[in-house]
N, C-alpha and C positions, 0 to 999 in steps of 0.2 A: 391392354396392350397399347391402346390407341391413344389412351393419356401419356403413355411412356414414349412414344414417337412424337407426340406434339412437343413433349419438355425437351427431348433431344434436338429436333429440327429447330425449336427455339431459342437454346441455347447456341447452335452452330449460328443460326441469324444474329445472334447477339455477338458473338464470335468475330464475323466476318465486318459487323458494323465497327469493329474497332478501327479496320484499315481503309475504310471510305469514309471521306469527307463528306458531311452534308451539304447540301446546296438549299437554295430558294426554290424548292420544289414543290408541289403542291398536286395531291391527286384527288380528284373530286369522282363521285358516283352516285347511283342511285340505287332503287331496291332492286332492279333487274338489271342485267349485263346486257339485256337485250332492249333496253328502252334509254331512248333519247329526249328527256323532256324535264317538265317540273323547275322548281328553284335553283338547284344545282346547275341546270343545263344554262339558264341565263346568268348565272353566277361566274360558270366556268367560262362562259364567251366574253364575260365583261373584264375577268380577271386577264383573260388570255390577249385582250385588245387594247386594255389600258394598264398595263404595268409589263415589268421587265421579270417576272416570276416564270418559271418552267412549270405550266399547268398542264396536268394528262388527265383524260375521261378513261373510265373504265369502261371496257365494253367486250365482247365476245362475238357482235353482230358484224357480219364483213359489209353489210349495207350500211351502218356507221361509221364503219371505219373507211371505207371509201367516200361518205359524205366527210368527214373531218379531214382526210386527206386535201380533197378538194379545195378546202377552205385554208387549208394550211394550219390547223391545229394538231394538237400532240393528244396522243392516246396510249393506252396500256391494255395488254391482250395475252393471254394464254398462248397467244401462237409465236409470239415473241417472248418466250420464258425469262430470258437471260437478260435483256433488256428490263423485264417489267421487274425482274427481283433488283436489279442496280440500283432503278428510280426508286423502289422501294428501301433499300439501303440508305438512299440520299434525301429522302423526303424529310421535311421538316412541318408539313399542314397535311391535313386529312381532313374532307369534308364530306358528309353525306346530309341526306334531306328526312332519314328518320331517326329511330334509338339507336340504330348502329351502324357501323361503318367497317370500310375494307380492314380488315385484321388477321392476316396472317398467320397461325401459329401464335394468336395473341401477341405478334411482336408489337403492334400500335399501343394498344392496351398498357403493356407492360413497359412501356417507355416514357416516363413523365414529359420530357423535352419533347417531344412531338405533339403539335399544337392538334386540338381534334375540336372541329365544331360541326353543331349540326343546324342547317338552314330552317329545319322542321317541312313536312310536307304543306301543311295548311295551317287554319286558325279557325276554330270553333268550338262550339260546346261538348261535340263527337269526344275529343281530344280527351282522353282521360287514362288511368291504370285500369287495365281490365280485370274484372273480380273473376279469379280463377277457382278452381275446386281446389289445385294445387297450390297453397301458400309459397311455395317455393320459385313456381314460374312467375307469379307475380315480383317476389323479391327480386328475382334475376333480372328481369325487365327494368328495375328502376336501378339496380346494380350497375345495368350495359349503358343507360341514359346517363349515368352519374359520372362516366369514365371520359365523357365531351367535357372540355374547358369551356365551351362556350355554347347554348342552344338559345336559339333567336326566336323573340316574341313580339306581335303585333303592338300590343297595348299593355299598360300597366295592370289591368285588370286580369286579361290573359296569362301575364307575367306571373301573377300572385295565383290566381285560380287554379291554373296548369301546372306553371313550373315549379313554383313554391309548394302548393298545397296536395297537388295529384304526383307529380315525379318526384318530388323530394329536391330539388336541386336547390342547392344553396344560391343566395340572391348573386355573391358574384359570378356564377356561370351562366345567370340568367341575362341577356340583353334585348335592347330594344331595337332591333335592327330591322323588323319586319319580313316582307318574303321578295327576294327579286323579282320574282313574276309579277308583283306589283306594281314595279316600277314604269312598266309596259304601258299600264293603263293611263298614265299621263303623258303617252305620246300620241298624240290625235293623229298625227299624220300616219302613224304604224297601223291603229286601229282602223281608221276608214282604209286604209290600203288592204289590210287584211282583209275587212269585210268583203272589199269590192273584190278583189281575188277569188276570196272562196276556194285557197289551194286544196284543203282538205274536203271540203263538201263536195267537188269536182271528182276529186280521187275516188273518193269513196261511192259517190251515187253514179258514176261515170256518166254525168250530165254535162256538157260543155258550153251547151250553147244558151239554154233559157234559166240556168240555174239561178241567175241574180235577180230574176222577176218571182222566184218563189220562196216560199219562207222554210226556214229550216229549224226543226226541235233537235235538240241534244238530251238523250235521255241517259243518266250516269248511275245508277243504283248501286250503292256503295259495298265495301265487303259485308259480309252475314253468314253467320255458322249452319243457321238455323233452315234456310231457304235453298230447296234445290232448283226452284225455278225464279224467272223473274218476275218481281213484285206487282208489276203491272196486270200480269194474267189472274192475279187474284181478285181482281175489280170486278164485281157482280156484274155478269151482262157482256163482259168482254171478250171479243172473239178478233183473231188477226185477220181474217177476211173482210169483216165490219170496218175493223180499224182501217185497214189499207185503202178501201174503198174512201170511206170518210176523208182521209189523206190525199187522195187522188182528185177527189173532188172539192178540196179547198185549196190545192196547190200547195202542200206541205211535203217536206221529206222529215222522216223519223230515223234518226242515227243515234244508234245506243253502244253504250260499249259497258263493261264491268269488269272490278277488279281481278288483277291476275292471278291472287288466290281464289278465286271463286270459278276457275275455270272450268269445272264441273257441271257449271250450273247449265240448266237447259235455253237454247237459244231458240229465237225465231229463226224460221226460213228466210232468207231475204226472199224479199218481195219487190214491188215495182216501186214502191214508197217507202219501205222499211228496211233500213241496212245497218250491219252489224260492222264494226269496228275493232280490230284486236291488235297487242304490240306486234303478236307474232306475225300478222302479215302485213304492218306497218311498221317497223321500228322505230322509225323518225316520227311518228305522229306525236302530235304534242295536243291533249285534252284542252290546256289551255286557249292555245290556238283556235281549237273548233269552238270554245266556247265566245270568242271575239268573232268567229264567222256565223255564229246560230242568232238566231230572233226570241228562241225561249227555250228555258232548261227544265226538265223534267227530274225531281230528284228525290233525298228523304234526307238522311240526317249529316249527310257526308260535309266535312269544311269546303267543298265545291261550292257549297251555298254562299257562303261568305265571300267568296272570289266572284261568283256572277254577282250578288247584289251591289258590287261594285262597278259594274257596267248598268245597273239600272235597268235592265232587261226584267220582262216578265218570268217568272217561277211557280212551278207547282208540284207538287208534292205527294208521293205515295208511298206512304208506311204504315202496312197492314202491322206488322211486328214491332211498332215503337213500342209499346208498353212492356212485351216481353224483352226488348233489348234494354231498356231502360232500367228495368227490374233485375234483369241478369249481369252485363256488362256493364250498365252504368253509363253516364254521360258526366261531363264537369257541372249542367246543371241543364234543367229541362228547356228545350229548343221551341218548345209550343208557343210560349208567350211573345217568342220574337221572330217567328217564324214569317220569312220575307216571300210570301206567296202564299197562294190557296191549298187547304188539303185536299186531295182528292179520294173520294171513298168509292164512286161507283163509275162505270164506263160511260154512263150519260154526263155525268159530273163533269168526266174528262174531255169529253167532244165539246161540252158548252165552254167550260174555262178557256179551252184552246183557241175558241171563235171568240171570245168575248175579250182575252187579253192581247193575242198575239199581233193583232192588229191597231191595238190601242195602248201603246205604253204610257199615256197620260191618265187613262183610267185603272191601270194595274198600281200605278206610282200614288193615286189618289187614295187607293185603298190600303195600300202598303207601304209607305213611305216611313211612317213611325215605325213599324217593326224593323225595315230595311238601317233607320238611322240607331233604334235600339241595339241591332247585331253587330252593326259596325262601330259603334262606342264601344262595346267591350270585346271584339275580337278583330278589326280592323282599323287601321289609321287612314283614312281616306285621303289626307294631308301627306303622308309619306310618300316622297319620289326619288328617295337617294339610298335605298336599302344597299343596293352594290358597291355603291360607294362607301357605305360602313362598315360594309365586309371587306373590302378593301383596305380601308385606313386602320381597321382594329388587327388584320394580317400582318400590313406592313410595319407596324407600331410591335406587334410582338416579336419579329424577326429583326429587330435593330439590335 
């Protein structure tokens, strides 16, 4: 019954589109309608300010809507469903940051004249087609991403290793446009200002006065299906109380977040020095901005490791399930030979590594510069600073 209804609604949309003229309208979104961040955020703002295109952000968050209104930016929401319908029927370009996109009743995927673009979330060995027990799920994912006309990668190596070999994309669908968020790393005034203001650190810690004297660690465990608790808890000897006391003594704040798909994971109770940040509480939260505000990042096999390596700041890695994930889900290749930081296996190692590196960036780079260079040579082009401009030119050329 549901399939029949979807087909009927699709036919209605296609019929209505015959009477509505297409315009240079672009619809941009990300994996959640309650998040404003990532590559698509930076491309959305750039296209809005540097082209005559009518660019709309997809959201259902009133906080995001109010923010976009204050900036004079366009948006689409179910709260204004008729407007959303009209823009959908007029739209010529749809952009997302993942393997899927806004596609009501398969309207966009069934229309070859609509330009469909993926900026991708990030770049790194984690990007791979997950090995599912049900092969149909894997094939559906591959089919889904192949409905894009353009999928962006950072290097020729990642284009071949991930785009062609993993996602089975044809070469003409893969482009070396890089990641829009990486453009910001070449704006030194923006970087310095963001670090000094520490907007997110101040909001999350509720510390306003002396926060600039403190060090900040951002912990970003990625999505996993096997863990019901944070991987840091698995470190032998780990204690929340002892860790909080350690952070207090060293004048460090520990801010952590996790993937929205891991919402059931057990959190820490917020302490004086340990703070949790979520999209639900902060819809405007941008983890890329928090990375710029931080002095150290603790992660795992997430592509955020590549982003943070571009800042040349110390990283640590907690990956108790690395072998399990590598053998089940798989990676494009083994991350460990190019791990841009120290792997932590005990609580004592964690404390020692934090003290060792957070105040001594030259020491960190002396030990891990070769790994950082290897990771970036494969998955990030540090010289590329015009990702947004390349996306813009590609879109304008296609719309001619």
